[in-house]
Backbone of each chain as ProteinMPNN parsed JSONL, in Angstrom:
{"seq_chain_A": "ILNVEQSPQSLHVQEGDSTNFTCSFPSSNFYALHWYRWETAKSPEALFVMTLNGDEKKKGRISATLNTKEGYSYLYIKGSQPEDSATYLCASREHNNNDMRFGAGTRLTVKP", "coords_chain_A": {"N_chain_A": [[105.452, 116.499, 112.133], [108.494, 115.332, 113.469], [111.245, 112.941, 113.391], [110.212, 109.539, 114.965], [112.29, 107.494, 116.961], [113.514, 104.42, 117.593], [116.465, 102.628, 119.166], [117.911, 99.524, 120.604], [118.197, 98.389, 117.185], [117.703, 95.969, 116.294], [117.935, 93.137, 118.78], [119.145, 90.199, 120.662], [118.104, 87.805, 122.818], [119.094, 85.825, 125.571], [116.769, 83.274, 126.806], [114.998, 84.124, 129.837], [116.685, 86.477, 130.435], [116.664, 89.861, 130.955], [115.465, 92.747, 129.837], [115.665, 95.664, 128.009], [114.36, 98.58, 125.961], [114.634, 101.511, 123.494], [112.821, 104.329, 122.711], [112.516, 107.897, 121.277], [111.498, 110.615, 120.898], [110.034, 113.201, 119.437], [110.006, 116.386, 121.875], [108.326, 118.463, 121.89], [105.595, 120.003, 121.995], [103.675, 117.389, 122.402], [101.565, 114.626, 122.704], [100.645, 112.172, 123.048], [102.86, 108.728, 124.117], [102.313, 105.53, 122.179], [102.816, 101.748, 122.415], [103.572, 99.375, 120.358], [103.184, 95.702, 119.857], [104.517, 93.675, 118.149], [104.15, 90.638, 116.102], [105.504, 88.229, 113.921], [103.851, 87.677, 110.915], [101.331, 88.195, 112.047], [98.972, 91.071, 113.423], [100.102, 94.336, 114.196], [99.847, 94.758, 117.782], [97.85, 96.844, 120.465], [100.203, 97.863, 123.094], [100.173, 99.518, 125.046], [99.382, 102.898, 126.152], [100.757, 106.194, 126.963], [100.584, 109.826, 128.559], [101.195, 110.913, 130.528], [104.062, 113.121, 131.873], [106.46, 111.163, 133.362], [104.899, 108.708, 133.546], [104.28, 105.362, 134.223], [103.518, 102.083, 133.039], [102.143, 98.54, 133.011], [102.329, 96.009, 132.419], [102.013, 92.358, 133.282], [105.168, 90.335, 132.479], [106.016, 93.291, 130.778], [107.19, 96.699, 131.029], [106.532, 99.813, 131.046], [108.011, 103.599, 130.409], [107.647, 106.992, 130.829], [109.066, 109.706, 129.923], [108.688, 112.758, 129.337], [109.529, 115.57, 128.835], [112.372, 115.309, 128.09], [111.435, 113.577, 126.139], [111.432, 110.688, 125.672], [110.904, 107.106, 126.187], [110.933, 104.648, 127.945], [111.004, 100.442, 126.888], [110.566, 98.003, 129.262], [110.962, 94.351, 129.749], [110.874, 91.721, 131.797], [112.816, 88.856, 132.64], [112.874, 87.297, 130.265], [110.807, 85.634, 127.282], [110.674, 82.713, 124.995], [108.165, 83.529, 123.586], [108.424, 86.184, 123.789], [109.701, 87.27, 121.317], [109.33, 89.443, 119.005], [108.55, 92.259, 117.107], [108.724, 95.486, 118.679], [107.191, 98.111, 118.601], [106.66, 101.916, 119.091], [105.071, 104.928, 118.845], [104.456, 108.063, 118.427], [102.164, 110.64, 119.325], [101.236, 113.987, 118.37], [99.892, 117.11, 119.624], [96.724, 118.682, 118.258], [97.015, 117.327, 116.126], [96.292, 114.19, 114.107], [97.146, 112.014, 113.377], [99.221, 108.94, 114.162], [103.063, 108.792, 114.17], [105.174, 106.16, 113.765], [107.875, 104.98, 114.863], [111.073, 103.164, 113.703], [111.205, 100.339, 114.694], [112.271, 97.748, 117.328], [113.649, 94.589, 117.072], [113.371, 91.735, 118.782], [114.616, 89.172, 119.76], [114.123, 85.662, 121.48], [116.431, 83.508, 122.581], [115.945, 80.074, 122.77]], "CA_chain_A": [[106.093, 115.748, 113.086], [109.961, 114.652, 113.282], [110.96, 111.438, 113.504], [110.435, 108.856, 115.734], [113.673, 107.058, 116.555], [114.385, 103.439, 118.561], [117.458, 101.72, 119.464], [118.273, 99.192, 119.124], [117.043, 98.414, 115.654], [117.415, 94.551, 116.722], [118.433, 92.385, 120.288], [119.205, 88.576, 120.868], [119.012, 87.857, 124.232], [118.786, 84.47, 125.797], [115.54, 83.111, 127.899], [115.339, 84.311, 131.432], [117.374, 87.843, 130.36], [115.919, 90.819, 131.573], [116.318, 93.688, 128.6], [115.065, 97.196, 127.579], [114.811, 99.389, 124.661], [114.449, 102.99, 123.947], [111.985, 105.315, 122.132], [112.769, 108.841, 121.559], [110.602, 111.543, 120.108], [109.972, 114.769, 119.667], [108.865, 116.406, 122.722], [107.661, 120.044, 121.756], [104.152, 119.729, 121.411], [103.726, 115.746, 122.591], [100.448, 114.385, 123.272], [100.389, 110.267, 123.668], [103.091, 107.925, 123.033], [102.334, 104.265, 122.233], [103.848, 101.027, 122.365], [102.784, 97.959, 119.889], [104.167, 94.32, 120.117], [103.792, 93.093, 116.368], [104.6, 89.286, 115.645], [105.513, 87.848, 112.227], [102.804, 86.846, 110.249], [100.463, 88.859, 112.575], [99.11, 92.248, 113.307], [100.066, 94.958, 115.654], [98.747, 95.224, 119.234], [98.471, 97.64, 121.419], [100.538, 97.382, 124.647], [100.453, 100.318, 126.351], [99.537, 104.386, 125.822], [101.027, 106.786, 128.236], [100.305, 111.113, 128.194], [102.189, 111.979, 131.183], [105.324, 112.817, 132.302], [106.535, 110.246, 134.472], [104.222, 107.949, 133.416], [104.483, 104.02, 134.142], [102.525, 101.412, 132.748], [102.955, 97.563, 133.07], [101.472, 94.541, 131.906], [102.748, 91.183, 133.267], [106.206, 91.357, 132.643], [106.349, 94.125, 130.438], [106.224, 97.649, 131.468], [107.248, 101.014, 130.018], [108.207, 104.254, 131.341], [107.433, 108.38, 129.952], [109.54, 111.112, 129.58], [108.185, 113.702, 127.829], [110.312, 116.671, 128.879], [113.379, 115.006, 127.7], [111.123, 112.819, 124.877], [112.108, 109.39, 125.499], [110.204, 106.016, 126.888], [111.8, 102.702, 128.137], [110.07, 99.401, 127.275], [111.277, 96.671, 129.81], [110.693, 93.124, 129.586], [111.534, 90.929, 132.851], [112.388, 87.526, 132.33], [112.306, 86.893, 128.714], [110.792, 84.513, 127.602], [110.798, 83.295, 123.764], [107.343, 83.82, 122.676], [108.476, 87.733, 123.617], [110.166, 87.955, 120.38], [108.47, 89.98, 118.06], [108.776, 93.472, 117.128], [107.932, 96.189, 119.866], [107.059, 99.638, 117.81], [106.303, 103.034, 119.57], [104.329, 106.042, 118.104], [103.849, 109.327, 119.11], [100.983, 111.586, 118.984], [101.3, 115.402, 119.233], [98.491, 117.785, 119.564], [96.294, 118.958, 117.534], [97.666, 115.862, 115.433], [95.475, 113.562, 114.12], [98.275, 110.702, 113.319], [100.652, 108.694, 114.881], [104.168, 108.49, 113.547], [105.856, 104.969, 113.946], [109.632, 104.157, 114.83], [111.288, 101.627, 112.45], [110.999, 99.215, 115.652], [112.984, 96.837, 117.931], [112.969, 93.628, 116.416], [113.673, 91.085, 119.821], [114.246, 87.838, 119.509], [114.722, 85.244, 122.803], [116.408, 82.39, 122.062], [115.444, 79.14, 124.151]], "C_chain_A": [[107.587, 115.209, 112.824], [109.858, 113.479, 113.724], [111.339, 111.178, 114.928], [111.573, 107.629, 115.788], [113.587, 105.527, 117.633], [115.41, 103.006, 118.451], [116.903, 100.576, 120.473], [117.639, 98.592, 117.981], [116.665, 96.872, 115.827], [118.145, 94.165, 117.903], [118.017, 91.006, 120.11], [119.077, 88.165, 122.271], [118.46, 86.057, 124.833], [117.315, 84.072, 126.866], [115.899, 83.26, 129.338], [115.889, 85.841, 131.542], [116.031, 88.796, 130.768], [116.511, 91.819, 130.062], [115.392, 95.181, 128.257], [115.261, 97.936, 126.663], [114.208, 100.909, 124.748], [113.639, 103.514, 122.985], [111.875, 106.796, 122.119], [112.058, 109.618, 120.389], [110.598, 112.502, 120.417], [109.201, 115.723, 120.841], [108.522, 117.983, 123.058], [105.917, 118.907, 121.505], [103.28, 118.082, 121.486], [102.605, 115.833, 123.212], [100.536, 112.666, 124.12], [101.848, 109.537, 123.057], [102.596, 106.457, 123.551], [103.207, 103.251, 122.11], [103.091, 99.561, 121.516], [103.687, 97.017, 120.158], [103.399, 93.901, 118.461], [104.996, 91.525, 116.136], [104.257, 88.688, 114.418], [103.937, 87.172, 111.998], [100.86, 87.575, 111.192], [99.995, 90.558, 112.911], [99.353, 93.141, 114.273], [99.639, 94.478, 116.782], [99.248, 95.932, 120.346], [99.073, 97.187, 122.749], [100.255, 98.301, 125.793], [100.165, 102.082, 125.51], [99.81, 105.25, 127.105], [100.897, 108.498, 127.692], [101.822, 111.563, 129.092], [103.069, 112.019, 131.226], [105.379, 112.005, 133.523], [105.584, 108.892, 134.918], [104.459, 106.095, 133.599], [103.248, 102.822, 134.299], [103.426, 99.661, 133.357], [101.6, 96.372, 132.781], [102.404, 93.071, 132.078], [104.031, 91.252, 133.623], [107.33, 92.238, 131.943], [105.994, 95.421, 130.923], [107.421, 98.773, 131.292], [106.959, 102.331, 130.954], [108.043, 105.817, 130.331], [108.576, 109.34, 130.283], [109.592, 112.357, 128.912], [108.823, 114.933, 127.816], [111.75, 116.537, 128.191], [113.146, 114.065, 126.042], [111.882, 111.585, 124.858], [111.165, 108.326, 126.479], [110.878, 104.623, 126.673], [110.803, 101.234, 127.843], [110.91, 98.42, 127.958], [110.764, 95.414, 129.642], [111.566, 92.242, 131.157], [111.623, 89.358, 132.338], [112.269, 87.141, 131.072], [111.776, 85.798, 128.355], [110.444, 83.893, 125.513], [109.363, 83.56, 122.693], [107.142, 85.557, 123.189], [108.826, 88.354, 122.408], [109.27, 88.262, 119.301], [109.434, 91.555, 117.858], [108.113, 94.409, 117.583], [108.196, 97.854, 118.499], [106.729, 100.552, 118.648], [106.175, 103.52, 118.208], [104.453, 107.053, 118.775], [103.199, 110.077, 118.606], [101.065, 113.112, 119.239], [99.753, 115.991, 119.147], [98.64, 118.163, 118.635], [96.883, 118.431, 116.093], [96.861, 114.69, 114.972], [95.886, 111.986, 114.0], [99.038, 110.248, 114.13], [101.673, 108.277, 113.755], [104.991, 107.47, 114.176], [107.795, 105.089, 113.993], [109.736, 102.75, 113.643], [111.453, 100.655, 113.488], [112.212, 98.496, 116.324], [112.482, 95.255, 117.716], [113.411, 92.764, 117.972], [113.877, 89.683, 119.85], [115.066, 86.742, 121.123], [114.906, 83.919, 121.911], [116.603, 81.093, 123.316], [116.77, 78.47, 125.528]], "O_chain_A": [[107.723, 114.585, 111.772], [108.895, 112.937, 114.268], [112.063, 111.76, 115.736], [111.744, 106.894, 114.815], [113.627, 105.92, 118.799], [115.6, 102.828, 117.248], [115.805, 100.611, 121.028], [116.433, 98.346, 118.014], [115.525, 96.487, 115.567], [119.108, 94.896, 118.137], [116.962, 90.613, 119.612], [120.119, 88.212, 122.923], [117.532, 85.386, 124.382], [117.033, 84.914, 127.717], [116.827, 82.701, 129.923], [115.632, 86.472, 132.567], [114.835, 88.513, 130.847], [117.563, 91.673, 129.44], [114.194, 95.204, 128.536], [116.445, 98.094, 126.365], [113.552, 101.402, 125.666], [113.879, 102.835, 121.987], [111.093, 107.195, 122.981], [112.065, 109.287, 119.204], [111.034, 112.919, 121.49], [107.977, 115.843, 120.804], [108.473, 118.533, 124.158], [105.492, 117.821, 121.112], [102.405, 117.757, 120.684], [102.355, 116.692, 124.057], [100.495, 112.268, 125.284], [102.109, 109.629, 121.858], [102.463, 106.119, 124.727], [104.349, 103.528, 121.744], [102.221, 98.863, 122.039], [104.806, 97.266, 120.607], [102.275, 93.878, 117.961], [106.224, 91.482, 116.053], [103.136, 88.597, 113.918], [103.21, 86.458, 112.688], [99.69, 87.363, 110.874], [100.865, 91.354, 112.56], [98.847, 92.862, 115.36], [98.859, 93.536, 116.637], [100.307, 95.883, 120.971], [98.565, 96.293, 123.426], [100.135, 98.063, 126.994], [100.705, 102.368, 124.441], [99.189, 105.059, 128.15], [101.077, 108.651, 126.484], [102.872, 112.117, 128.768], [103.614, 111.053, 130.691], [104.609, 112.079, 134.481], [105.494, 108.285, 135.985], [105.03, 105.694, 132.585], [102.413, 102.652, 135.188], [104.55, 99.484, 133.827], [100.398, 96.193, 132.977], [103.267, 92.712, 131.277], [104.402, 91.871, 134.62], [108.554, 92.262, 132.073], [104.828, 95.617, 131.264], [108.648, 98.697, 131.359], [106.139, 102.385, 131.871], [108.323, 105.732, 129.136], [108.642, 109.505, 131.502], [110.411, 112.812, 128.113], [108.738, 115.527, 126.741], [112.287, 117.555, 127.755], [113.977, 113.865, 125.157], [112.86, 111.43, 124.126], [110.723, 108.797, 127.527], [111.19, 103.889, 125.736], [109.883, 101.016, 128.631], [111.903, 97.976, 127.38], [109.632, 95.585, 129.189], [112.78, 92.304, 131.351], [110.708, 88.766, 131.765], [111.247, 86.486, 130.865], [112.13, 84.801, 128.985], [109.986, 84.767, 124.778], [109.394, 83.73, 121.475], [106.074, 86.155, 123.061], [108.544, 89.525, 122.157], [108.545, 87.426, 118.763], [110.548, 91.851, 118.288], [106.953, 94.525, 117.188], [109.155, 98.298, 117.868], [106.188, 99.872, 119.52], [106.609, 103.157, 117.114], [104.589, 106.861, 119.983], [103.419, 110.38, 117.433], [100.946, 113.465, 120.412], [98.746, 115.432, 118.713], [99.67, 118.264, 117.969], [97.133, 119.166, 115.137], [96.796, 113.965, 115.965], [95.228, 111.015, 114.374], [99.624, 111.008, 114.902], [101.387, 107.651, 112.735], [105.583, 107.839, 115.19], [108.617, 105.26, 113.094], [109.012, 101.914, 113.103], [112.116, 99.76, 112.965], [113.279, 98.718, 115.751], [111.392, 94.774, 118.027], [114.108, 93.619, 118.52], [112.828, 89.066, 120.037], [116.148, 86.984, 121.657], [114.191, 83.4, 121.054], [117.197, 81.162, 124.392], [116.379, 77.812, 126.493]]}, "seq_chain_B": "KAGVTQTPRYLIKTRGQQVTLSCSPISGHRSVSWYQQTPGQGLQFLFEYFSETQRNKGNFPGRFSGRQFSNSRSEMNVSTLELGDSALYLCASSLGGTPPNYGYTFGSGTRLTVV", "coords_chain_B": {"N_chain_B": [[83.452, 90.624, 118.975], [83.953, 91.814, 115.417], [87.113, 92.274, 113.977], [89.688, 94.504, 112.9], [89.023, 94.676, 109.001], [90.943, 93.591, 106.325], [91.038, 93.793, 103.082], [92.117, 92.65, 99.546], [94.248, 90.017, 100.875], [96.928, 89.453, 99.813], [98.722, 90.375, 96.872], [99.57, 90.691, 93.272], [100.608, 93.218, 90.833], [101.048, 94.67, 88.092], [103.484, 96.809, 86.881], [102.803, 100.304, 86.154], [99.868, 99.498, 86.509], [97.096, 100.273, 88.212], [95.558, 99.99, 91.754], [93.771, 98.659, 93.803], [92.695, 99.214, 97.579], [91.004, 97.82, 100.578], [89.577, 98.662, 103.774], [87.576, 97.69, 106.864], [86.588, 98.778, 109.174], [86.697, 98.295, 112.581], [83.267, 97.873, 114.314], [81.691, 100.977, 114.814], [83.811, 102.227, 115.408], [85.357, 105.488, 114.18], [87.548, 106.346, 113.298], [89.826, 105.881, 110.439], [92.91, 104.81, 109.51], [95.727, 104.748, 107.242], [98.952, 102.645, 106.838], [102.098, 102.652, 105.111], [104.177, 100.054, 105.074], [107.699, 98.871, 104.349], [110.834, 96.693, 103.704], [112.799, 96.977, 106.285], [111.964, 99.546, 106.668], [110.304, 101.697, 109.15], [106.668, 101.862, 109.636], [104.977, 103.323, 107.768], [103.219, 106.757, 107.879], [100.107, 107.081, 105.515], [97.7, 108.244, 105.282], [94.96, 109.855, 107.047], [91.113, 108.837, 108.102], [88.344, 110.35, 108.807], [85.414, 109.865, 109.604], [84.415, 110.358, 107.004], [85.751, 112.083, 106.092], [89.206, 113.309, 104.687], [91.339, 113.882, 107.17], [94.396, 114.321, 107.695], [97.568, 113.717, 105.973], [100.195, 112.492, 104.815], [103.368, 112.105, 103.524], [103.467, 111.148, 100.774], [103.026, 110.537, 97.316], [100.902, 112.578, 95.129], [99.927, 109.569, 93.689], [98.998, 107.978, 95.53], [96.198, 108.045, 96.906], [93.203, 108.019, 98.872], [89.992, 107.089, 100.37], [86.691, 107.539, 102.718], [83.772, 105.965, 103.271], [80.321, 105.855, 104.344], [79.859, 104.374, 105.981], [81.9, 103.895, 107.412], [84.313, 102.209, 106.293], [86.829, 101.983, 104.436], [88.83, 103.191, 101.42], [91.931, 102.75, 99.875], [93.617, 103.565, 97.357], [96.11, 103.405, 94.685], [97.337, 104.637, 92.213], [98.954, 104.242, 88.527], [101.188, 102.182, 89.268], [104.519, 101.693, 90.865], [107.763, 99.845, 90.828], [108.459, 100.525, 93.055], [106.513, 100.406, 94.947], [105.939, 98.125, 96.053], [105.003, 96.514, 99.136], [103.872, 96.16, 102.567], [100.948, 96.936, 103.081], [99.074, 98.501, 105.337], [96.13, 99.329, 107.713], [94.809, 100.914, 110.299], [92.526, 101.189, 112.741], [89.953, 103.585, 114.831], [88.735, 104.877, 117.728], [88.005, 107.354, 117.154], [87.837, 111.033, 117.352], [88.08, 114.293, 119.159], [90.416, 115.26, 121.715], [92.552, 113.036, 119.435], [92.775, 110.065, 121.082], [93.151, 107.427, 121.069], [94.345, 104.316, 121.272], [95.349, 102.589, 118.304], [93.317, 99.674, 116.16], [94.947, 97.777, 114.359], [94.37, 95.978, 111.448], [95.009, 92.947, 109.311], [96.791, 93.419, 107.014], [97.411, 93.972, 103.271], [99.55, 92.482, 101.613], [101.373, 93.534, 98.665], [102.532, 93.155, 96.171], [104.743, 94.768, 93.254], [105.603, 94.188, 89.737]], "CA_chain_B": [[83.505, 91.683, 117.984], [84.927, 91.776, 114.418], [88.326, 92.955, 114.279], [89.671, 95.297, 110.938], [89.387, 93.512, 107.835], [91.893, 94.485, 105.115], [90.925, 93.039, 101.808], [92.612, 91.492, 99.749], [95.644, 89.722, 101.365], [97.658, 89.701, 98.576], [97.725, 91.088, 95.281], [100.165, 90.609, 93.007], [99.972, 94.02, 89.848], [102.416, 94.927, 87.16], [104.041, 98.352, 86.661], [101.827, 101.015, 85.608], [98.436, 99.554, 86.416], [96.09, 100.945, 89.367], [95.126, 98.744, 92.437], [92.469, 99.347, 95.196], [92.829, 98.072, 99.007], [89.979, 97.833, 101.017], [89.269, 98.467, 104.764], [86.695, 97.816, 107.399], [86.885, 99.474, 110.692], [85.749, 97.46, 113.8], [81.996, 98.686, 114.391], [81.999, 101.872, 116.114], [85.344, 103.469, 115.157], [85.355, 106.253, 112.998], [88.668, 106.88, 112.101], [90.895, 104.844, 109.729], [94.608, 105.379, 109.105], [96.844, 103.656, 106.604], [100.409, 102.87, 106.892], [102.961, 101.629, 104.634], [105.989, 98.865, 105.124], [108.296, 98.536, 103.471], [111.421, 96.002, 104.686], [113.744, 98.164, 106.692], [111.596, 100.493, 107.136], [109.174, 101.875, 109.953], [105.429, 102.313, 109.403], [105.426, 105.457, 106.922], [101.639, 107.138, 107.411], [99.709, 107.63, 104.147], [96.555, 109.422, 105.246], [93.855, 109.457, 108.312], [89.964, 109.571, 107.426], [87.096, 110.574, 109.541], [83.97, 110.908, 109.608], [84.25, 110.28, 105.565], [86.933, 113.093, 106.022], [90.871, 113.076, 105.445], [92.187, 114.996, 108.604], [95.623, 114.337, 107.877], [98.077, 113.445, 105.227], [101.276, 112.05, 104.981], [104.545, 112.599, 102.333], [103.288, 110.384, 99.465], [102.869, 111.581, 95.907], [99.516, 111.949, 94.723], [99.504, 108.635, 93.162], [98.133, 107.398, 96.408], [94.567, 108.261, 97.173], [92.121, 107.251, 99.724], [88.463, 107.75, 100.407], [85.897, 106.792, 103.744], [82.313, 105.97, 103.031], [79.58, 106.632, 105.462], [79.939, 103.106, 107.009], [83.408, 104.235, 108.233], [84.935, 101.681, 105.415], [87.787, 102.469, 103.742], [89.612, 102.17, 100.397], [93.105, 103.295, 99.551], [94.174, 103.419, 95.907], [97.493, 103.61, 93.847], [97.651, 104.809, 90.805], [100.736, 103.927, 88.092], [101.859, 101.424, 90.27], [106.115, 101.779, 90.676], [108.393, 98.536, 91.599], [109.102, 100.991, 94.885], [105.597, 100.514, 95.73], [105.602, 96.992, 96.833], [105.223, 96.993, 100.183], [102.212, 95.705, 103.241], [99.596, 98.159, 103.538], [98.341, 98.094, 107.295], [94.858, 99.899, 108.17], [94.017, 100.829, 111.989], [90.661, 102.124, 113.091], [90.43, 104.112, 116.222], [87.162, 105.622, 118.047], [88.75, 108.868, 116.775], [87.66, 111.89, 118.014], [89.513, 115.344, 119.154], [91.977, 115.098, 121.008], [92.301, 111.562, 119.631], [94.354, 109.653, 122.389], [92.878, 106.307, 121.474], [94.98, 103.319, 120.287], [94.87, 101.564, 117.188], [93.598, 98.416, 116.16], [95.129, 96.726, 113.052], [94.088, 94.768, 110.451], [95.878, 91.972, 108.963], [97.166, 93.907, 106.165], [97.811, 93.46, 102.605], [100.637, 92.542, 100.958], [101.252, 94.004, 97.385], [104.04, 93.161, 95.28], [104.847, 95.646, 92.159], [106.176, 93.163, 89.274]], "C_chain_B": [[84.252, 91.557, 116.763], [86.261, 92.628, 114.609], [88.271, 93.919, 112.761], [89.847, 94.353, 110.26], [89.949, 94.18, 106.483], [91.223, 93.27, 103.829], [91.648, 93.594, 100.39], [94.171, 91.41, 100.441], [96.593, 90.299, 101.132], [97.289, 90.141, 97.63], [98.914, 91.042, 94.688], [99.889, 91.906, 91.654], [101.093, 94.39, 89.189], [102.2, 96.567, 87.08], [103.003, 99.127, 85.983], [100.082, 100.399, 85.814], [97.906, 100.503, 88.203], [95.435, 99.772, 90.532], [94.277, 99.583, 93.997], [92.259, 98.211, 96.369], [91.824, 98.44, 99.647], [90.16, 97.542, 102.552], [88.367, 98.639, 105.824], [86.405, 97.613, 109.115], [85.895, 98.475, 111.64], [84.67, 98.593, 114.034], [82.218, 99.609, 115.316], [83.053, 102.415, 115.589], [84.807, 104.179, 113.681], [86.418, 106.731, 112.054], [89.601, 105.536, 111.476], [92.227, 105.284, 109.257], [95.132, 103.945, 108.58], [98.468, 104.063, 106.876], [100.818, 102.357, 105.634], [104.483, 100.904, 105.139], [106.682, 98.713, 104.57], [110.023, 97.878, 104.047], [112.998, 97.184, 104.726], [113.484, 99.312, 107.135], [110.441, 100.522, 108.346], [107.947, 102.159, 109.084], [105.604, 104.101, 109.049], [103.618, 106.0, 106.527], [101.416, 107.481, 106.03], [98.64, 108.813, 104.708], [95.519, 108.632, 106.818], [92.657, 109.947, 107.97], [89.368, 109.497, 108.809], [86.051, 110.729, 109.325], [83.563, 111.482, 107.868], [85.568, 111.793, 105.033], [88.564, 113.346, 105.811], [91.198, 114.476, 106.209], [93.45, 115.008, 108.337], [96.07, 113.545, 106.247], [99.536, 113.328, 104.953], [101.99, 112.553, 103.518], [104.485, 111.509, 101.692], [102.784, 111.103, 98.472], [101.251, 111.585, 95.798], [98.939, 110.839, 93.834], [98.636, 107.844, 94.114], [97.061, 108.255, 97.257], [93.865, 107.454, 98.461], [90.644, 108.26, 99.632], [87.925, 106.744, 101.826], [84.419, 106.286, 103.007], [81.897, 106.124, 104.333], [79.502, 105.561, 106.402], [81.026, 103.057, 107.389], [84.296, 103.215, 107.033], [85.725, 102.369, 104.808], [88.564, 102.279, 102.759], [90.633, 103.082, 100.21], [93.609, 102.912, 97.927], [95.42, 104.032, 95.129], [97.718, 103.522, 92.327], [98.848, 105.076, 89.826], [100.908, 103.249, 89.138], [103.773, 101.17, 89.521], [106.137, 100.538, 91.507], [108.218, 99.172, 93.572], [107.249, 100.583, 95.578], [104.75, 99.26, 96.276], [105.92, 96.718, 98.11], [103.626, 95.88, 101.114], [101.914, 96.553, 103.604], [98.673, 97.77, 104.529], [97.407, 99.178, 107.669], [94.999, 100.028, 109.362], [93.04, 101.771, 112.204], [91.339, 102.567, 114.415], [88.734, 104.667, 116.215], [87.614, 106.629, 117.282], [88.26, 109.941, 117.815], [88.526, 113.161, 118.395], [88.96, 115.565, 120.586], [91.963, 113.429, 121.04], [93.871, 111.121, 120.293], [93.677, 108.435, 122.345], [93.858, 105.747, 120.817], [94.512, 102.653, 119.102], [94.461, 100.217, 117.305], [93.828, 98.112, 114.272], [94.364, 95.843, 112.427], [95.349, 94.456, 110.323], [97.567, 92.683, 107.943], [97.181, 93.448, 104.807], [99.295, 93.734, 101.828], [100.752, 92.772, 99.09], [102.433, 94.318, 96.448], [103.722, 93.783, 93.374], [105.619, 94.756, 90.938], [106.089, 93.907, 87.565]], "O_chain_B": [[85.389, 91.133, 116.97], [86.322, 93.582, 115.384], [87.389, 94.052, 111.913], [90.528, 93.361, 110.516], [89.444, 95.077, 105.809], [91.073, 92.056, 103.973], [91.732, 94.8, 100.159], [95.003, 92.311, 100.539], [97.149, 91.238, 101.703], [96.134, 90.376, 97.274], [99.761, 91.381, 95.514], [98.754, 91.703, 91.222], [102.157, 94.413, 89.808], [101.201, 97.28, 87.173], [102.297, 98.511, 85.185], [99.177, 100.966, 85.202], [98.582, 101.178, 88.979], [94.869, 98.763, 90.111], [94.316, 100.569, 94.733], [91.9, 97.034, 96.326], [91.518, 99.602, 99.379], [90.726, 96.499, 102.879], [88.135, 99.837, 105.982], [86.137, 96.685, 109.878], [84.75, 98.068, 111.444], [84.892, 99.803, 114.0], [82.761, 99.39, 116.399], [82.778, 103.576, 115.287], [84.228, 103.774, 112.673], [86.448, 107.188, 110.912], [89.914, 104.493, 112.049], [92.336, 106.278, 108.54], [95.098, 102.787, 108.995], [99.029, 105.147, 107.043], [100.029, 101.648, 105.009], [105.565, 101.395, 105.461], [106.196, 98.002, 103.69], [110.533, 98.628, 104.88], [113.739, 97.769, 103.937], [114.23, 100.057, 107.771], [109.731, 99.532, 108.523], [108.087, 102.627, 107.954], [105.967, 105.186, 109.505], [102.966, 105.805, 105.501], [102.271, 108.061, 105.36], [98.791, 110.025, 104.559], [95.445, 107.515, 107.329], [92.58, 111.11, 107.575], [89.763, 108.787, 109.734], [85.631, 111.769, 108.819], [82.862, 112.424, 107.5], [85.98, 112.2, 103.946], [89.198, 113.589, 106.838], [91.261, 115.659, 105.873], [93.918, 116.012, 108.872], [95.261, 112.974, 105.516], [100.072, 114.433, 104.873], [101.418, 113.183, 102.63], [105.401, 110.714, 101.9], [102.174, 112.159, 98.639], [100.511, 110.739, 96.301], [97.834, 110.93, 93.299], [97.704, 107.15, 93.709], [97.328, 109.027, 98.178], [94.167, 106.313, 98.809], [90.328, 109.363, 99.185], [88.399, 105.639, 102.091], [84.431, 106.495, 101.794], [82.618, 106.412, 105.289], [79.113, 105.77, 107.551], [81.324, 101.952, 107.843], [85.369, 103.805, 106.907], [85.375, 103.523, 104.561], [89.212, 101.236, 102.847], [90.339, 104.269, 100.358], [93.932, 101.762, 97.628], [95.538, 105.256, 95.07], [98.126, 102.645, 91.566], [99.676, 105.941, 90.109], [100.732, 103.897, 90.17], [104.18, 100.763, 88.433], [105.345, 100.122, 92.353], [108.007, 98.64, 94.662], [107.064, 100.563, 96.795], [103.601, 99.189, 96.711], [107.122, 96.648, 98.365], [102.753, 95.2, 100.574], [102.505, 97.137, 104.513], [97.763, 96.94, 104.519], [98.036, 100.175, 108.022], [95.473, 98.982, 109.805], [92.906, 102.935, 111.828], [92.418, 102.303, 114.946], [87.901, 104.815, 115.322], [87.228, 106.247, 116.178], [88.297, 109.7, 119.021], [89.687, 113.153, 117.986], [87.807, 115.875, 120.888], [91.624, 112.688, 121.963], [95.064, 111.415, 120.219], [93.415, 108.022, 123.474], [94.373, 106.342, 119.87], [93.368, 102.218, 118.975], [94.918, 99.495, 118.191], [93.054, 98.234, 113.323], [93.73, 94.968, 113.017], [96.378, 94.989, 110.736], [98.775, 92.511, 108.108], [96.933, 92.242, 104.832], [99.901, 94.773, 101.568], [100.093, 92.022, 98.37], [103.021, 95.351, 96.128], [102.876, 93.4, 92.566], [106.729, 94.553, 91.43], [106.543, 93.292, 86.6]]}, "name": "protein", "num_of_chains": 2, "seq": "ILNVEQSPQSLHVQEGDSTNFTCSFPSSNFYALHWYRWETAKSPEALFVMTLNGDEKKKGRISATLNTKEGYSYLYIKGSQPEDSATYLCASREHNNNDMRFGAGTRLTVKPKAGVTQTPRYLIKTRGQQVTLSCSPISGHRSVSWYQQTPGQGLQFLFEYFSETQRNKGNFPGRFSGRQFSNSRSEMNVSTLELGDSALYLCASSLGGTPPNYGYTFGSGTRLTVV"}
């Protein structure tokens, strides 16, 4: 499996701003795309799993989209709050491959 | 429902020593995956076990090994420790199965420091 890439590496926004970041992954043999949220001193927590081209998932102020043909996913946060500060990881699975390969993450800091 | 338990939480070892880390998955989960995270790096895949069999392995040297027991608990062993092995080691459990479209539940990690 080739690299999963995330951008930007870090992001600083003001409370109330909306923001988005990108995950790119190999589109050939794609099976599933996962997003995780990792707060400092805690374990990564699952946000979304998406498998179909055009999938959109939403949880509160956080949403994600998936384009499997071009190999990218966007994560959006509307009206960022300080508690949204975390590292957001994406991970890709291929068909017939039993592991998930993670990007390096986007570190989001929301200033009050 | 108990989460994924990793022990120990912190560990300091000397170069050349070996170390064993333990991971107890969520009850009913049969797949355990191990990842290494070093500063500035993403989670690097080590290996994945399912029903006591290693199904997949990442690009780590043979000093890194693992196993899974019949109760799905997994251990990871690193022999002849090097300074560069200092990292956070995360284990993640999932239902597994084929095709594997389940998300992970992560443990809190073991922070290994090699001096």
